[in-house]
N, C-alpha and C positions, 0 to 999 in steps of 0.2 A: 960463571960469576953472575951476580945480581946486577944486570945491566941497568943503567939509569932509565927510569920509566919513560921520560920524554923521548929518548932515542929509540927505545923499544917500541913505543906506540907509532913512531914515524916508520920504523922498519916493518912493523907487523900490519900496517894499514888498519882497516876496521876488521876486528876479529869476527869470524863467522860463527854461527851457532850450530854448526854441523855435529859437533861432538864426535864420539867414537862411532865405530861401525854399528849399524843396527843389529839387534840380537837375532839369532836363528830361532825360529819358532818351531823347532822340532819337538819342543816340550814347553810347558808353561813358563818355567823359570830356569833358564840355563844357568843362573847364578848358583843353583844347587851343586853343580859339578864344577863349573868354570870358576866360581868363587873360591872353592876349596883349593883348587889347583893354583890360582893366582896368589892366594894368601899362604900357600904351603902349609895348610893345616890338615890334620887327619880327620877331623869331624866336619860334617856338612855345615853346622853353625856353631861357632865357638862363643863362649860367654866371658865377659870381663867386667871390671869395676874400676872406677876412678879412685885415685889415692893421692893425697898431698903430703909427702913426707915432711915438708917444711912447717906444716901446721901441727905436728905432733912430736912429742919427745922421741929422740932417737932410740931410747931404750925400749920403746913400744913397737918399733918397725918390724922386728922379727916376729913378734906375736901377731901383728896385724896381717902381714903377708902370709904367714902360716895359716892364719884363720881363713883367709880368702881361699887358699888351696884346699883346706879341709871342707869348706862349704861347696866346693866343686867348680870354682872359677878357673878358667884356663889362662887368663891374662889380666894384667893391670895396666893402668894408664896414668902417666904423670908428667909434670913439668910445664904444662902449657900456660901457666900463670906465674912462673917462677923466675922471670928475668932478673928481678932484684937480687936473687940468690945466686944466679948463674954469673952475673956481671955486677957485683956490688959496687964497683967503682968503674968509671969509664976506662975501657981497655984492659981491665984486670978480671980474668975469669976464675971462677971457683967451681970446679966440677967434683970436688972431693965428696960432698954430701950426696950428689947424684950417683957417683960411682958406688957409694955405699948402699943407696936405695936399690939400684939395679941389682947389685950383688945379693942383697937380702931377698929380693923378689925372685931372682933366679934360683937361689938355694931352696926357696919354698916351692919350686916347681912351676913358677908362673912365667909366661912370656911377657914382654914389656913393649908397650907403645909409648913412644916419646912424642910430646907435643912441642912445637916451636912457640916460644912465649911472645910472639910479635904483637899480640893484642894487649899486653900488660907491661909497658915500659917502666923502668925504675925512676925513682924520684930525682936522681942526679940529672936525668935527661930534661926534666921539667925545669930544674934550677938553672941549667946552663944553656939549654936549647929549647925554649918554649915554642919556637916556631914549628916544632915537629907535631904539635897538636892541631887538631882540626878546628876550623871555624864553622859555627853552626849557621842556620838560616837567618838568625837575628844579628849576625856579625860578631858574635861573642866567641873569643878563642877559649877552648876548653883547656883543662889543666890536669895535673896528676891527682889521683884519688879514686879513679874508676877505670874500668877496662875499656878497650876499643874506642878510645877518643883521639886516635892519631890520624895524621894525614898521610895516606898511602902514597901521595904524589910528592911528598917532601924529600928532596935529594939527601938531606942529612939523615933523616929517619931511615931511608932506604939503605944508606951506608951502614948505619948501626945494625940493621937487620942482617945485611950481608955478612958483617963481621961475626955476629953471634951465631947465625945458622951455619956458617962455614966452620967455625970452631966446634960446634956441636957435631956436625957431620964428620969432621976429621976424627973426632974422638970416638964416636959411636957408630959410624957408618959401617965398620967392619966388625962390630961387636955382635957375636952370635946370639947374645941374650936379648938384643933389641930386635923385635919382630917386625915393627913397622913404625911409620911416622904420621903424625897428624899436623898439618900445616895450620897455624893460626887457630882461631876459635870463633865459630859462627860468623864467618866473614861477611862483609858487605852490609853491616847493620845501619850505619849512619852516613848521611851525605856530608860532603866537605866543600866549603866555600872559601877556602884559603887562597892566597896569592899563588901558591904552587899548583893548586888545583886549577885555577884559571889558566895559568900558562900551559898546563898539560892539556886542558880542554881545547885551547886554541890550536895546539899542535895536532891534536886528534882530528879536529875539524879540517885543518889544512890537508891532512893525510886523506881524509874521506872524500872531500869535495874537490881538491886540487886548486880551484880558483874561488875567490870570494864571490864572484857573480853566481857561480853554481850554488853556493851556500845560500845566498840571498834569495835565489829562486825557490830553493827547497823550503826556506823558512818564511816565505811570503814577505820579504823585505820591503815590497812595495806598499804594504799595509802600515799605516800610521808612521810612515817615514822611518821604519825600523831597519832599513838596509845599512850594511856596514861597508866601510871603504877598505878595510883590511882585516885580517884575522886578529891582529893585535888589538883591535878595538872591541872585540867580542867579550861581553861579560858573561858570568855564569847565570843562567836563568834562575831566578829565585822567586817562586810564587808567593812566598811569605811577605816579601817586600813590595809586591804588586797587588796590594789589597783591593784597590778600586777597579783596576782594569785587568784584563787577562793577558798573560804573556803568550808569545807564539807557541802553540801546541807542538809545532815541529821542533822548536828549540828545546822545549822541555823533554821531548822524546829523545832527541840526540843526547841530552844531558844524562838521561837514564841509561842510555846505551853506553855512554862514556864511563859512567860510574861502574857499570857491570864489567866493561873491558878492563878498567883499572884494577878491580878486585881479581879478575881472572889472571891478569899478568902478574900481580903481586903473589898469588898462589903458585903460578907456574915458575916464577923466578926462584922462589924458595925450593920448590921441588927439583929444579935443575941443579941447584947446589948440592942437595942431599944425594941425588943420583950420581953426581960426579964422584962422590966418595963412598957410596953405599956398596956393600957386598951384594952379590947375586942373591935375590930372594927377598931382600928388604923392600917393602912397598911404601907408597906415599898416598895419603888421602887428606881430606879435611872434613869437618863436621858442619855442613850447612844446616840452617834451620829448616824444619820440615815444611814450613810455609815460606817459600823463597820468593821474595818480592823485589828487593833491591839488587839481588844478584841474579846471574844467569849461569847455572852450573855447566851448561853446554858450551860456554865460551872458554872454559878452561881445558887445556889439552895436555897438561903435565902430570895430572894425577892418575894413579893406576885405577882407581875406582872411587865413587863418592860414598859418603856416609851422611847421616842427618841426625838431628836431635829431635826428641819426641816427648812432649809433656801434655798428655791429653786432658788431664783434669786440672783446671784452674778457674773454676767458678762458672763457666758457661753452660747453660742448660738448653741444648739444641733440640732434644726430642721430648722434653717435658719430664714429669715425674722426678725420679732421682737419677736421670741420665747425666746430670751434672757431675755425679760421682763415678760414672762409667767412662766418660770422656767424649770429646768431639768425634763423631762417628767417621768423618771423612779424613781425619788427619793422617793416620798411618796408611790407610788404604790408598790415598792419593799420593803420598810421599813415596811409597814403595813402587807404585805404578810409574811414577815420574823418574825417580833416580835409578831404578832397575833398568829402564830402557835406554839409559845413556850408553852403557857398554856391557850390560848383562850381569853386573856384579854390584852389590851395595851392602851396606851395613847400617845398623842403628847404633850410633856411637854414644848417644846419651838417651837412655830410657828412664822415664820418671820412676823413682823407687818408692814413692809414697807422697806424703803431703809436701807442697812446695811453699815458697815464701813471696813470690813476685806477682801473683795474680791479684785482681781487685778483691776477690774472695778466694780463699784457699782451703777447700774442703778436703777431707780424707777420701782417698779412692775407695770405692765400694769393695768389700771383700770379693776376691776373684778377679778384679779388674787388671791388676798388675800381671797376674798369670795369663789372662786372656790376651793382653797386649803382646806378651812373649810368644804365645802360640800364633797370634796373627802375624807377627814378624817372621816367624819360622815358615808359616804357610805361604807368605808372600815372596819367599826366596832369599831372605837375608842370610849373609855369610857370617856375620857376627852381630852380637847384641851386647852392648855394654851399658851398665847403669851408673848414674851419677848420684851418689858417691858411696864409698864403703862406710865411712863413719859420719855420724850426725855431728856437724860442727858445734862447738861450744861458744864461739865468739864470731864477730864479723857480721856482714850484711846478710849472710845466708844462714843465720842461726836457726831459723824456722824451716830450713830445707832438710827433709828427712833423708836418711841414708839406710844402707843395709843394716848397719849396727846402730843401736840406740846411743844415748848420751854417755853411757858407761864404757862404750867402745868394745864390749864383749858380748852383749846380749842382742840378738837380732830383733829389729822392730817387727810389728805385725806384718807390714808389707814386705820387709826384708826377708822374713821367713817364707812368705808367699813367693817371692822371686826365686829363692833357693829351691823350694819344692818344685816349682815349674821347671827350673833348670834341670833338675834330675829327671823329671818326667820326659822332657824333650830328649835329653841324652839317652834315655832308655829306648826311645823310638828310633833314633838316628841310625843305628846299625842295621835296621830293617828296611831302610829306604832303598829304592832302586832308582838311581839317578838317570838310568837309561830308559825307564818306562815312558812310553809315549803318552801324550796328553789324551785323556779319554775323548772319543769322538764327539760326545754330546757337548763337551766343553769347547773343543776345537771349532765346532760348528757355530758357536756364538762369540768367538774371540773378537774383541772390540778394540779399536784404536781411538784414542782421544787426541785430536790435533791441538797442539798447544804451542804458543809463541809468547815469550816474555815481552817482545816488542808490542804485540797486540794487547797484552794485559796492561802494559804501561799506557798505551794510547787510549784505552777505554777509561782508565783512571784519570787521565789528564782532562778528558772531556766527557764526563759521565752524563751531563745534560739533565739529570734529576737527582735529588738527594736520596731517592729510593733505590738508586743503582749501586750495587756492591759487586764488583767483578769477581771477587773470590767466592762470595756466597752463591753467585750465579753458577760458577764452575762447580761448587759443591752439589748444587741441586741436580745437575746433569750426571755427575759421576755416581751419585747415590742412586739415581734412576737406573743407570746402566747396571749397577751392581745388584739391583733387585731381581734381575734376570738370571743371576748366577754366572754371568759372563766373566772370563778373564779379561783384564784390561791393561793396556800399555799407553803411556803418553808418548807421542811421537812428534817429530818435526817435519816441516814441509819437504825436506830432501830425503826423508826416509821412504821406504818402499810400502806404499799403501796396499798393494796387492796381497800382502801377507795376511791381511785381516779381512774377514767377510763383512765386518761392519766398521764404519768409520763415522765419528761424530765430531763436529767442529762448532761448538756453541760460541756465539757472539764473535766470530772470527772476522773482525772489522776490516782489516787491511788485506785486500785480495787483488792480485794482479792477473793479467791474462794467463800467465804460465800456470799459476795455481788453479785457476778456474778450468783450464784445459786438462790438468792432471786429475782433477775431480771428475771431469766428464769421462775421461778414459777409464778411470776406476769404476764408475757406475756402468758404463757400457760393457765392461768385461765381467760384470756380475756382482760388483760390490753394492752394498746398501749404505747410502750416505744420508746423514742427518745434519741439516744446517738450522740455525736459529736466529733470533732477533739480532739485528745490526750487522749480520755477516755480509761482507762485500760493500759496505757503505763507502769505504775509502780504498785508495790504491796502496801500493807498497810504500809510498812516501808519506802516507797519512794525509793525503789530500783527496778531496772529492773527485770523482770521475767527471770528465767533461761529457756529460750525457745523462741519461735517466738515472734515478736512484737505483743503486745496487747493480749497475750496468753489467759487470762481468759475470754475474750469476743468473741473470734473468732467463736466458735460453736454457740454462741447466735446470733451474727449479720449475720452469714452465709457468711463471707468473710475471705479471708486471707489478711494480711496487708504487702505489699512489702517494706514499709518504709514510710518516710514522707519528705516533702520538704518545704522550705520557700524561698522567693525571695527578693532581694534588690529592692528599689524603681525604679531603672533604668531598671529593667527587666520587661518583660510582661508575664502574665500567664492568661489563660482563660479556662473556662469549657463550655460545651454544655449541655443544658437541655431544653426539650420541644421546640426546635427550636430557643432558645435564647442563647446568650453568656453572660457570667459574668466574670468580671476580678477578679483575686485574687493575693495576695502577702503574706498574713500573715501566712497561714498554709495549708498544703495539705497532708492528709493521702492517700496513694496510695493503692487502694483496688482492689482485684481480687475476684469477686463473685463466690461462690460455686453454685452447682446445686440447683435450687429452689429459688434463690435470684434474685430479680428484680433490674436492674440498673436504677437509676433516673437521673444520670448525669455522664459525662465522661470528662476527661482532653483533651483539644484540642491541646496541644503543649508540648514541652520538650520531653525527652526520654520516658516518660510514657504516651504519647498521646494514647488515646483509653482506658486507664485504668479507672476504676470507681472512681467517686468522691463522690457519694452518692448512697445508696442502701436501699431496704426494703424487708422484707420477712414476711410470715405468720408463726406463731409458736403456735400450739395448737389453742386456741380460740382468740388469740391476734396477734399483729404485733410488729415488731422491725424495726426501721428505723435508719440508720447510716448516718450522714452527716459528711463526712470526710474533707470537704474543708471549709475555712473561707474566704468568698468573701469580696471585698473592701467595697461594700455598703450594704451588708446584705440582699439584695432583694431576692436572691436565697434561703437563709435560711428561710426567712419569708414565701416564697411560699411553701417550703417543709413542714414546720411546719403546715401550714394551710391544706395542702393536707392530712396529717395524720388523722385529724378529718374528712375530707370529705370522705376518703376511708373507714373510720369506720362507715359511714352513719350518722354522727352527724351534725346537722344543726349548722352553725356558722355565726357570723356577719362578715361584711367586713369593719372594722373600720380603719381609717388612724392611722399612728403612733402618739401616744400621745392623742388619744381619748379613754377614758376608760369607760366601762360600769360596774356598780356594783349594788347591790341590798341589801336593808336592811328593814326588818320589813314590807314587802309588797310593797315597793316603789323602782322603778328603778332610778338610778342616773347616768347621763352621764356628764363627764367633758372633756374640750378641751384644751390641752396644745399645740395643733398644731396651727401655725400662719394662717391657712386657716379655713374658716367656714366649717361646716359639716351638711349635711341634713340627719338625721336618719329616717329610716322607722319605724314609730310608729304603734302599734296595732290600729285597727279601733276604739276600745273603750278605747283608752288611755286618761286619764284625767291628763293634765299637771297642776302641783301644784306650780312649780317654773321654771322660765326661759322661753326661747322661742326657737322655731325651725324655720329655721336652727339654729344650735348651733354655736354662734360666738366664736372666740378665747378668752380664759381666762374667759369662762362662764360655768355655770352648768345648766343642765336640769333635772328636777325631775318629774316623772309621775307615775301614778298607772294604771295598766292594769285591766279594769273592765270586761274583757272577762271571760266567765265561764271556 
């Protein structure tokens, strides 16, 4: 049953971020075989498309579903926004239309994913129970008319969700035509400041800290007389209403953790209902956004595997030229590396089918881009790829959101045809894959782990210290630098096994305790190569400064003392010297004094700390530790230092431009190009190209098999 949230949070304590077991690195992406087994699909990667039966005349359903099958789709997805049709009046369910839609889809040869419509409550709920809607940071209660505006902590809303999901699971849990379930839609998007959220937060805090004195210590209650006498007195920390002064950063961090735990429990509770009634083989997932900021997918333990949404083209021009039409280069690469590593299986539940409607600017994707994204998802180990949506809508807020079919419902759009062509090209290759093929030694030698924590990300965003700091862009810079080497990469957590990876990078890992510092030391001593960067180790696990020198837990590890840190306004100038080159910086500078045995890689050229180290490296045991203390304006220095770590370790690497990615799956290499310039890869002498052409043009994919012994 869907337990009341408050009781569940009391019983569950503070949810860990351990997630599922770490993946086995016998190959690059065990999802290729594990995912097919978990999903009980014959193909390594299946293809699907969203469809909304309630938005189209019933007389067209058969034609549309048969059209999907003829185009080559394996499954369709429906119902995640249809609560008003499933429960048109409180307590009265109508499944007749959904029965008909599932029947038509199955007759057409399609598997069906059902969505639970908890993100789109019906109008009668607003009319009779307005308290189920969330309250925003301005104190305004939201109302019916848009999706995802509910309060996940509201007991009445929880009861409605329980009732609906139970009815759906009882009806379709044993239906062989229903392949799997998607819980909610893009969960965890908005913060909630309602009375029910406050009560749930108070209980969450009581469960975490036990006593109010412990919470006051953690939150620095001695500062500004902000201590509380009981948990019942605690308000939701609202930075919007604290315009003049700053709220406790520790309170804000706990609020972020609470919201993530709330979302995770909400998903797990629905999953538990479905699994209570589901037949063997039905699976449960959700579709996180590819940039997951308010949620923490590792906190959820009821899903069988994660999926994410991906819309690379929405007007942002990261690499200049016409890269705005190719897509943000880090989006799919990072999302795959993050979600895949949770339990080894992931899917892309929503892949942009063409032009969208919600960006500040909504350009057309460059010809080839949609196909390239699909090859990139395949190469990254995705077990399914689904596009949103089959038909271009004729009305509503997404009128300008393209689909596979154009506005007549029967003619594929340009990008829709591109999606279908790529679908068939990938399907033609799938039977040739060898899921038992070992990762090529040259790739295994450079396998890299990226240490990531949502708690650290939230903490950085709470106290950025400069308007030039952007935690997500900072992450992008280092992942893109790693990928220029051609290295496979996984995002991992603190309790994962570091020793599986010859290289480990932890950029701006601000909260570090003794245990993590010691784990890093053991990793390096045993032969690992560790890269740390600006801000790492400034705070302890509780987001408080160490009682000691700056960056106390990592000083002996990096072989430096940290004299302090600086940041500059745009009007000031700062430079560093490295290998005869100068690099400008403004964002952040850790001022390093190397200890004996530490090698200086760069020095500051100006300000009162001119001559001090900006980056260093040292050997420790069998491995190395590199500290990059500066954040330069263009990131070229950081890219060069990251690449040099592999080179000093004697590992051969590629020299790929930013946005050109190399992956490997089942015996085949796949290279994609998000860069606006063509790239000429150096292929093995016995490379057999099976898709694409070299040089690799922008927005294109190249696939080859190395026939060398």
